[in-house]
C-alpha positions in Angstrom: -5.6 -5.6 56.3 -3.8 -4.4 53.1 -5.6 -4.3 49.7 -3.3 -7.1 48.5 -4.2 -9.4 51.4 -7.9 -8.6 51.0 -8.0 -9.7 47.4 -5.6 -12.7 47.7 -8.3 -15.2 48.7 -10.8 -14.2 45.8 -7.9 -14.3 43.4 -6.9 -17.8 44.4 -10.5 -18.9 44.2 -10.8 -17.5 40.7 -7.6 -19.3 39.6 -8.8 -22.6 41.2 -12.1 -22.3 39.5 -10.5 -21.6 36.1 -8.1 -24.5 36.5 -10.9 -26.9 37.4 -13.0 -25.7 34.5 -10.2 -26.0 32.0 -9.5 -29.5 33.3 -13.1 -30.5 32.9 -13.6 -28.9 29.5 -10.2 -29.9 28.1 -11.9 -31.2 24.9 -12.8 -27.7 23.9 -9.8 -26.0 25.4 -7.5 -27.8 23.0 -9.7 -26.9 20.0 -11.6 -23.7 20.9 -12.6 -22.9 17.3 -14.0 -26.1 16.0 -15.2 -28.3 19.0 -18.3 -28.1 21.2 -19.4 -30.2 24.0 -22.4 -32.6 23.8 -24.0 -32.1 20.3 -24.6 -29.8 17.4 -28.0 -28.5 18.7 -28.1 -25.9 21.4 -24.4 -25.2 21.4 -24.6 -24.0 17.8 -27.8 -22.1 18.5 -26.0 -20.2 21.3 -22.9 -19.7 19.2 -25.2 -18.1 16.6 -26.8 -15.9 19.3 -23.4 -14.4 20.4 -22.5 -14.0 16.7 -25.8 -12.2 16.1 -25.0 -9.8 18.9 -21.7 -9.0 17.2 -23.4 -8.5 13.9 -25.8 -6.0 15.5 -22.9 -4.1 17.2 -21.0 -3.6 13.9 -23.9 -3.4 11.4 -26.9 -2.2 13.3 -30.5 -3.2 12.4 -33.2 -4.7 14.5 -31.5 -6.5 17.4 -34.6 -8.7 18.3 -35.1 -9.9 14.7 -32.4 -12.3 13.6 -31.9 -13.8 10.2 -33.7 -17.1 11.0 -37.3 -18.2 10.4 -37.4 -16.1 7.2 -36.7 -12.9 9.3 -39.8 -13.4 11.4 -40.3 -10.4 13.7 -38.8 -10.6 17.2 -37.4 -14.2 16.6 -34.3 -13.5 18.8 -36.7 -13.5 21.7 -38.0 -17.0 21.0 -35.4 -18.2 23.5 -33.0 -16.9 26.2 -31.0 -14.1 24.5 -27.7 -14.4 26.4 -27.6 -10.6 26.2 -25.4 -10.4 29.3 -22.6 -12.0 27.2 -22.6 -9.1 24.8 -18.9 -8.2 25.6 -17.9 -11.7 24.4 -19.3 -10.7 21.0 -16.3 -8.4 20.6 -13.9 -11.4 20.5 -12.8 -12.5 17.0 -14.5 -11.7 13.8 -17.4 -13.1 11.7 -17.9 -16.6 10.5 -18.4 -20.1 12.1 -14.9 -20.5 13.6 -15.0 -17.3 15.5 -18.6 -18.0 16.6 -17.5 -21.3 18.1 -14.5 -19.5 19.8 -16.5 -16.9 21.6 -19.2 -19.5 22.6 -16.5 -21.7 24.2 -14.9 -18.8 26.0 -18.3 -17.7 27.4 -18.8 -21.3 28.4 -15.5 -21.4 30.4 -16.3 -18.1 31.9 -19.8 -19.2 33.1 -18.5 -22.3 34.9 -15.6 -20.3 36.5 -18.0 -17.6 37.7 -20.4 -20.1 39.2 -17.4 -21.6 41.2 -16.4 -18.1 42.4 -19.9 -17.2 43.3 -20.5 -20.4 45.3 -17.4 -19.8 47.3 -17.9 -16.1 48.0 -21.5 -16.6 49.1 -20.7 -19.3 51.7 -17.7 -17.2 53.0 -19.9 -14.1 53.4 -22.6 -16.1 55.2 -20.1 -17.3 57.8 -18.5 -20.4 56.5 -14.9 -21.3 56.8 -12.9 -21.6 53.6 -13.3 -25.4 53.7 -17.1 -25.0 53.6 -16.8 -22.3 50.9 -14.7 -24.7 48.8 -17.5 -27.3 49.0 -20.0 -24.6 48.1 -17.9 -23.6 45.1 -17.6 -27.1 43.8 -21.3 -27.9 44.3 -22.7 -24.7 42.9 -20.5 -25.0 39.7 -20.5 -28.8 39.3 -23.4 -30.6 41.1 -24.1 -33.8 39.2 -27.4 -32.6 37.7 -25.5 -29.7 36.0 -23.5 -32.2 33.9 -26.7 -33.1 32.0 -27.0 -29.5 30.9 -23.6 -29.1 29.4 -25.3 -28.0 26.1 -27.3 -25.3 27.9 -25.1 -22.3 28.4 -28.1 -20.3 29.7 -28.7 -22.8 32.5 -25.1 -23.1 33.5 -24.8 -19.3 33.7 -25.7 -19.0 37.4 -22.7 -17.4 38.8 -24.4 -14.1 38.9 -27.1 -15.5 41.2 -24.6 -16.5 43.9 -22.5 -13.3 43.4 -25.6 -11.1 43.7 -26.7 -12.8 46.9 -23.1 -12.5 48.2 -22.9 -8.8 47.4 -26.4 -8.1 48.9 -25.5 -10.0 52.1 -22.2 -8.1 52.4 -23.9 -4.8 51.6 -26.3 -5.3 54.5 -23.9 -6.9 57.0 -25.8 -10.2 56.9 -24.5 -13.7 57.7 -26.3 -16.9 58.7 -24.3 -17.1 61.9 -24.9 -13.5 63.2 -27.9 -12.3 61.3 -28.4 -8.7 60.2 -25.7 -6.4 61.6 -26.3 -2.8 60.3 -23.0 -1.6 61.7 -21.2 -3.8 59.1 -23.3 -2.6 56.2 -21.5 -1.5 53.0 -23.8 0.4 50.7 -21.5 0.1 47.7 -21.8 -3.7 47.9 -25.6 -3.4 48.1 -25.7 -1.5 44.8 -23.3 -4.0 43.3 -25.6 -6.9 44.4 -28.6 -5.3 42.6 -26.6 -4.6 39.5 -25.2 -8.1 39.3 -28.7 -9.4 39.7 -29.8 -7.2 36.8 -26.9 -8.6 34.7 -28.0 -12.2 35.6 -31.5 -11.5 34.3 -30.1 -10.3 30.9 -28.7 -13.9 30.4 -32.3 -15.2 30.1 -35.4 -16.1 32.0 -35.0 -19.8 32.2 -33.1 -19.3 35.4 -33.7 -15.5 35.6 -37.5 -15.7 36.2 -37.3 -17.8 39.4 -34.4 -15.6 40.5 -36.5 -12.5 40.1 -39.2 -14.0 42.4 -36.6 -15.1 44.9 -35.2 -11.6 45.0 -38.7 -10.3 45.4 -39.1 -12.4 48.6 -35.6 -11.4 49.8 -36.4 -7.7 49.1 -39.6 -7.8 51.1 -37.9 -9.5 54.0 -35.1 -7.0 53.8 -37.5 -4.1 53.8 -39.3 -5.4 56.9 -36.0 -5.9 58.8 -34.7 -2.5 57.8 -37.9 -0.8 58.9 -37.7 -2.5 62.2 -34.1 -1.4 62.7 -34.5 1.9 60.9 -32.7 3.9 63.6 -29.6 1.8 62.9 -29.8 2.0 59.1 -27.7 4.7 57.5 -29.2 7.0 54.8 -26.5 5.8 52.4 -27.8 2.2 52.6 -31.4 3.3 52.0 -30.3 5.2 48.9 -28.1 2.3 47.8 -31.0 -0.1 48.0 -33.4 2.4 46.3 -31.0 3.0 43.4 -30.0 -0.6 43.0 -33.6 -2.0 43.2 -34.8 0.6 40.6 -32.0 -0.4 38.3 -32.8 -4.1 38.7 -36.5 -3.6 38.1 -35.9 -1.4 35.1 -33.6 -3.9 33.4 -36.0 -6.7 34.2 -38.9 -4.8 32.7 -36.9 -3.9 29.6 -35.9 -7.5 29.2 -39.6 -8.7 29.4 -40.8 -6.3 26.7 -39.6 -8.3 23.6 -40.8 -11.5 25.1 -44.3 -10.0 25.8 -44.2 -8.8 22.2 -43.5 -12.4 21.0 -46.5 -13.7 23.0 -48.7 -11.0 21.5 -47.5 -11.7 17.9 -47.5 -15.5 17.9 -49.5 -16.6 21.0 -46.8 -18.9 22.1 -48.0 -20.8 25.2 -46.9 -23.8 27.2 -49.5 -26.4 27.7 -50.2 -28.5 30.8 -49.3 -31.6 28.7 -45.8 -30.2 28.0 -45.4 -29.5 31.7 -46.4 -33.0 32.6 -44.0 -34.4 29.9 -41.1 -32.5 31.3 -41.8 -33.0 35.0 -39.2 -35.3 36.6 -40.5 -38.4 38.4 -39.6 -38.7 42.1 -36.7 -41.1 41.3 -35.2 -38.2 39.3 -34.0 -36.8 42.6 -31.5 -39.7 42.9 -30.8 -40.1 39.2 -27.7 -38.5 37.7 -26.3 -38.2 34.2 -24.2 -40.9 32.7 -21.7 -38.1 32.0 -20.6 -38.4 35.7 -17.4 -40.4 35.7 -17.9 -41.5 39.3 -21.6 -42.4 39.1 -21.9 -43.7 35.5 -23.2 -47.3 35.4 -24.2 -47.2 39.1 -27.5 -47.2 41.0 -27.6 -43.4 40.5 -28.0 -43.9 36.7 -30.4 -46.9 36.9 -33.3 -44.9 35.7 -31.4 -42.7 33.3 -33.1 -43.8 30.1 -36.5 -44.5 31.6 -37.3 -40.8 31.5 -37.8 -40.0 27.9 -38.4 -37.5 26.3 -35.7 -35.0 27.2 -34.4 -37.2 30.1 -31.6 -34.7 30.9 -34.3 -32.4 32.2 -35.2 -35.1 34.8 -31.8 -36.1 36.1 -31.8 -33.8 39.1 -29.5 -35.6 41.6 -27.7 -32.9 43.7 -24.9 -35.1 44.8 -24.3 -37.7 47.5 -21.6 -35.8 49.4 -23.8 -32.7 49.5 -26.8 -34.7 50.8 -24.7 -36.4 53.5 -23.2 -33.1 54.9 -26.5 -31.3 54.6 -28.1 -34.1 56.7 -25.3 -33.6 59.3 -25.9 -29.9 59.1 -29.5 -30.3 60.4 -28.2 -31.4 63.8 -24.6 -30.3 63.9 -24.0 -26.9 62.5 -22.4 -23.5 63.0 -25.8 -21.9 62.1 -28.5 -21.3 64.7 -31.4 -23.8 64.9 -33.9 -21.3 63.4 -31.7 -20.8 60.3 -31.3 -24.6 59.9 -35.1 -25.0 60.0 -35.6 -22.3 57.4 -33.0 -23.8 55.1 -34.5 -27.4 55.6 -38.0 -26.1 54.8 -36.7 -24.4 51.7 -35.0 -27.6 50.6 -38.2 -29.6 50.9 -40.4 -27.0 49.2 -38.0 -26.4 46.3 -37.5 -30.1 45.8 -41.2 -30.6 45.6 -41.6 -27.8 43.1 -38.7 -29.2 41.0 -40.9 -32.4 40.5 -43.5 -30.3 38.8 -46.7 -32.2 38.3 -45.1 -35.5 39.5 -45.8 -34.6 43.1 -49.5 -35.4 43.6 -50.2 -33.9 40.1 -48.8 -30.5 41.3 -52.2 -29.3 42.2 -51.2 -27.5 45.4 -47.6 -27.0 44.5 -46.1 -26.2 41.1 -49.5 -25.5 39.4 -50.1 -22.7 41.9 -47.1 -21.0 40.6 -48.1 -21.9 37.0 -51.5 -20.3 37.5 -50.8 -17.2 39.6 -47.3 -15.9 39.1 -46.9 -13.7 36.0 -44.6 -15.3 33.4 -44.3 -18.6 35.2 -46.5 -20.4 32.6 -43.7 -19.9 30.1 -41.5 -22.4 32.0 -42.1 -26.0 30.9 -39.1 -27.6 32.8 -39.7 -27.7 36.5 -36.6 -29.8 37.1 -34.4 -26.7 36.7 -35.6 -25.5 40.0 -33.2 -28.0 41.5 -30.7 -25.1 41.3 -32.4 -23.6 44.4 -32.6 -27.0 46.2 -28.9 -27.3 45.6 -28.2 -23.8 46.9 -30.1 -24.4 50.1 -28.5 -27.9 50.6 -25.0 -26.4 50.2 -25.8 -23.8 52.9 -26.9 -26.6 55.2 -23.8 -28.6 54.4 -21.6 -25.5 54.8 -22.8 -25.1 58.4 -21.8 -28.7 59.2 -18.3 -28.3 57.6 -17.8 -25.0 59.3 -18.7 -26.5 62.7 -16.5 -29.6 62.2 -13.6 -27.4 61.1 -13.9 -25.2 64.2 -14.2 -28.2 66.5 -11.0 -29.7 65.0 -9.2 -26.4 65.1 -9.5 -26.3 68.9 -7.8 -29.7 69.2 -5.4 -30.0 66.3 -3.0 -28.0 64.1 -4.4 -25.9 61.3 -2.6 -27.9 58.6 -4.2 -31.1 59.8 -7.6 -29.4 59.9 -7.1 -28.1 56.4 -6.1 -31.6 55.2 -9.2 -33.2 56.7 -11.8 -30.6 56.1 -11.0 -30.1 52.4 -12.1 -33.7 51.9 -15.9 -32.9 51.5 -15.0 -30.5 48.6 -12.7 -33.2 47.1 -15.5 -35.7 47.4 -18.0 -33.4 45.7 -15.4 -32.7 43.0 -15.0 -36.5 42.3 -18.7 -36.7 41.8 -18.5 -33.9 39.2 -15.6 -35.3 37.1 -17.3 -35.4 33.7 -17.1 -37.7 30.7 -18.6 -35.4 28.1 -19.3 -36.3 24.5 -18.2 -33.7 22.0 -18.9 -32.7 18.4 -17.2 -31.0 15.5 -19.5 -28.7 13.5 -19.2 -29.6 9.8 -17.4 -27.2 7.5 -19.5 -25.0 5.2 -20.1 -26.8 1.9 -18.3 -25.5 -1.1 -20.5 -23.1 -3.0 -22.9 -22.3 -0.1 -21.3 -19.0 0.7 -22.0 -17.8 -2.9 -25.6 -18.8 -2.5 -25.8 -17.0 0.8 -24.7 -13.8 -1.0 -27.8 -13.9 -3.2 -30.9 -12.0 -2.1 -34.1 -13.5 -0.6 -34.7 -16.2 2.0 -33.5 -19.7 1.5 -34.3 -23.1 2.9 -31.5 -25.5 3.7 -32.3 -29.2 3.7 -32.5 -31.1 6.0 -34.8 -28.8 7.9 -35.6 -30.1 11.5 -35.5 -29.2 15.2 -31.8 -29.6 15.9 -30.3 -29.8 12.5 -31.2 -26.2 11.7 -28.5 -25.1 14.1 -25.9 -26.1 11.5 -27.0 -23.7 8.8 -27.5 -21.1 11.5 -23.8 -21.4 12.3 -22.8 -21.3 8.7 -24.8 -18.1 8.3 -22.7 -16.2 10.8 -20.4 -14.5 8.3 -23.0 -12.3 6.5 -26.3 -13.4 8.1 -28.4 -14.2 5.0 -32.1 -14.7 5.6 -32.8 -18.4 6.4 -36.2 -20.0 6.6 -34.5 -22.5 9.0 -34.2 -21.9 12.7 -33.8 -23.6 16.0 -35.0 -22.0 19.3 -37.3 -22.6 22.1 -40.4 -21.6 20.1 -41.3 -22.1 16.5 -43.5 -19.8 14.3 -46.1 -21.1 11.9 -44.1 -20.5 8.8 -41.3 -22.8 10.1 -43.7 -25.6 11.0 -45.4 -25.4 7.7 -42.2 -25.4 5.7 -40.7 -28.2 7.8 -43.7 -30.4 7.1 -43.9 -29.6 3.4 -40.2 -30.0 2.6 -40.1 -33.5 3.8 -41.5 -34.4 0.4 -39.5 -31.9 -1.6 -39.6 -31.5 -4.5 -43.3 -31.8 -4.9 -46.3 -29.6 -5.7 -47.3 -29.3 -2.1 -43.8 -28.2 -1.0 -43.6 -25.7 -3.8 -47.0 -24.2 -2.7 -45.6 -23.8 0.8 -42.4 -22.2 -0.4 -44.4 -19.7 -2.6 -46.7 -18.9 0.3 -43.7 -17.9 2.5 -41.8 -16.1 -0.3 -38.9 -18.7 -0.5 -37.5 -19.0 -4.0 -34.5 -21.3 -3.3 -34.0 -24.6 -1.7 -30.4 -25.9 -1.0 -29.9 -29.5 -0.3 -26.6 -30.3 1.5 -25.6 -33.7 0.4 -23.5 -34.6 3.4 -26.3 -33.8 5.8 -29.1 -35.7 4.0 -27.3 -39.0 3.7 -29.2 -41.8 5.3 -32.2 -39.5 6.0 -35.6 -39.3 4.3 -34.4 -36.0 2.8 -32.0 -37.9 0.5 -34.9 -38.6 -1.7 -34.9 -34.9 -2.7 -31.7 -35.6 -4.7 -33.3 -38.2 -6.9 -37.0 -37.1 -7.2 -37.9 -35.8 -10.6 -38.5 -32.1 -11.2 -40.3 -32.7 -14.5 -43.5 -30.6 -14.7 -42.5 -28.6 -11.6 -41.5 -24.8 -11.8 -38.0 -25.6 -10.7 -34.5 -25.4 -12.0 -31.9 -27.6 -10.5 -28.1 -26.9 -10.2 -25.8 -29.4 -8.8 -22.2 -29.1 -7.4 -20.0 -31.5 -5.6 -21.4 -30.6 -2.1 -24.9 -29.0 -2.7 -27.9 -29.1 -5.0 -29.7 -25.8 -5.5 -33.3 -25.7 -6.6 -34.7 -22.4 -7.8 -38.4 -21.6 -8.3 -39.1 -20.1 -11.7 
């Protein structure tokens, strides 16, 4: 087989994945520099993260301490760092428009990579291209993923599938034929470990479960290789050794700043949080109203009965996937033992995804919570549906592969292709999105001049998601902001947020002085119709403040 022929299929898959992604994300494609999907919360936070990486590359400093939360130490490790997307930080320049541009490009890349990864994994494990097409669509666009369109870190799962694909190819493994050492390719084994290391650098929301899954795979792999050691080449042993050490080293280095954060701020997830974010059993058949096909159907019946954060509880993997996975239990190209293992994994992972909703999680999720290092930092069990989906798509791929092979013996290949592509088309129909979108507001006139002055500043309004807007505005020169929006919040932020709700007042000034903040800037357009609007009309008589007003902002300076 020539090199051109060998790479033709992956190239076509990449093009197909990109085309689908561009079609689904057309809202941002036509306006890459000023439109984001869903809302102005997490998308702007993650745009700021990529911009901060660029700022560090060109200006140096302390990478793990961003300009938010008053420059609180290690604040960049308060949430997933997206460090794996560092190359995207080279795109464009500084400022909000370029921050949105690189964020949207990374978003498109993540979805395309998940599509490619799903396809290549199924192909390597023994599926026909029809089955791999279903795997690609499901892994990139399962209905539950639509609810996380504002979570780039959660949609960035392509590295998981590609790492598993490369490791399987490197060890000559497929679901149909098992482990065949004679087909081993040590170079691919190294690539698998390195891709896995890159995936961990995206963040631990999906990376931590992946680390433990790889641990299980690694132990199983070691046992098999020891049993067949006479057939294993020295090159493969070396490849696995080098790759595993690289993976573990990167994982360890990534954990250090997060361990430092726990040491400094004692951030913990409580059992109450875990219970709040655990999906109820009906979450398994509840999908997002962003699904064009399932919106206003029985699959969205419980959508709004799952507050708070309902998107963490809509974990429906897809009807087409469930149907073909069920068929794959009895009719499949995979051996019976493989099907039983996959089915068992589906059940276990689905139970774990329910968190404390499955008999209070006492003998399921809480065991992981109590005994696995780092697991108690995860408060959203529903995200484990990723692994349920992966196992379901492997079951479904076995069924589609068997059906395609059966039809191929009786009919022409073109007819088989026409019929067996229908599962992928059906899954794609379930994934067609109807996304909301948002335009970040332009920086108010005069704010940049205020940013150029020394010292931390508070931007009002100051709240959980609204703080993402001044974070985006700060991406030109990264002035120190007391504002911030991440997965964890330091004490200075919570105190200032509570105190400034009544700004200007004696209490709020005491809090500002305590945290060395000398200026408060009220953005008129953002405080309209909010309690913060009162800050524009409250008297400053008797308070140690000077007040300067322009068309867009009001600046209060402590004397």
